[in-house]
C-alpha positions in Angstrom: 3.2 -11.5 3.3 3.9 -10.8 -0.4 1.5 -11.3 -3.3 1.9 -11.2 -7.1 -0.8 -9.1 -8.9 -1.9 -10.8 -12.1 -4.5 -10.5 -14.8 -7.4 -12.9 -14.2 -7.7 -13.5 -17.9 -4.1 -14.0 -19.0 -2.2 -14.6 -15.7 0.1 -11.8 -16.8 2.2 -10.1 -14.2 0.8 -6.7 -13.3 2.6 -5.9 -10.1 3.3 -6.8 -6.5 1.8 -6.0 -3.1 3.2 -6.9 0.4 2.3 -6.4 4.0 5.6 -5.9 5.8 6.5 -5.4 9.5 3.4 -7.4 10.5 2.9 -7.5 14.3 0.2 -9.9 15.4 0.9 -8.8 18.9 0.1 -5.1 18.2 -2.2 -5.7 15.3 -0.3 -3.6 12.8 1.3 -3.9 9.3 2.8 -1.7 6.6 1.7 -2.1 3.0 3.9 -1.5 -0.1 3.0 -2.0 -3.7 4.1 -1.4 -7.3 2.6 -1.9 -10.7 4.2 -2.5 -14.1 4.0 0.6 -16.4 1.5 -1.0 -18.8 -1.0 -1.7 -16.0 -0.9 1.8 -14.4 -4.0 4.0 -14.3 -6.4 1.0 -14.6 -7.3 0.5 -10.9 -4.9 -2.5 -10.5 -3.1 -1.2 -7.4 -6.3 0.2 -5.8 -8.1 -3.1 -6.2 -5.2 -5.1 -4.9 -4.8 -2.8 -1.9 -8.5 -3.1 -1.0 -8.3 -6.9 -1.2 -5.1 -7.2 0.8 -6.5 -4.8 3.4 -9.7 -6.9 3.7 -7.5 -10.1 4.1 -5.3 -8.4 6.7 -8.3 -7.2 8.8 -10.6 -10.1 8.4 -8.3 -13.1 8.2 -5.1 -11.9 10.0 -7.0 -9.9 12.6 -4.9 -6.8 12.2 -6.3 -3.5 13.5 -4.2 -0.9 11.8 -2.5 -0.7 8.4 -0.1 2.0 7.2 1.4 3.1 3.8 4.5 5.3 3.5 5.4 6.8 0.1 7.4 9.7 -1.2 5.4 13.0 -1.4 6.6 13.1 -5.1 4.7 9.9 -5.8 1.3 11.3 -6.5 0.0 8.1 -8.1 0.7 6.1 -4.9 -1.0 8.8 -2.9 -4.1 8.5 -5.0 -4.1 4.7 -4.7 -4.0 5.0 -0.9 -6.8 7.5 -0.7 -9.1 5.6 -3.1 -8.6 2.5 -1.0 -9.7 4.3 2.2 -6.2 5.1 3.7 -6.4 8.6 5.2 -3.4 10.9 4.9 -2.1 11.3 8.4 1.0 13.4 8.0 4.3 14.1 6.4 7.7 13.0 7.7 10.3 15.5 6.4 13.4 14.1 4.7 12.6 10.6 6.0 14.0 8.4 3.2 17.1 8.6 1.0 16.4 7.9 -2.6 19.0 7.9 -5.5 18.1 11.6 -6.1 18.3 12.7 -2.5 16.2 12.9 0.6 12.4 12.6 0.2 9.6 13.7 2.4 7.2 10.8 3.0 3.5 10.8 3.4 2.0 8.4 6.0 -1.5 7.0 5.3 -3.4 4.9 7.7 -6.5 2.7 7.9 -8.0 1.0 10.8 -10.3 -2.0 10.9 -14.0 -1.2 11.0 -15.5 -2.1 14.4 
């Protein structure tokens, strides 16, 4: 499930957010997001993450959402934490980027019962 993030006033593209690897059977999904440079540090990703998480829990009925990001991506870590995704651990050298292997943080959030 992928969504474009736009400005409410101008309909300008600000970014994208997706829930990938959705399992309705197990109630899980993984969220990824990006924001264009001009829209960064304005709460755009955090707001989108909160809204998509609400939709996933309330409308899709998912129980657990995860985010994986490079430990070098401090901005993404901040977005996840501000949206209520707890840091759960670090997977060492888990993803190959153009500049080499990156350790990855895993954040998780579960539906409120």
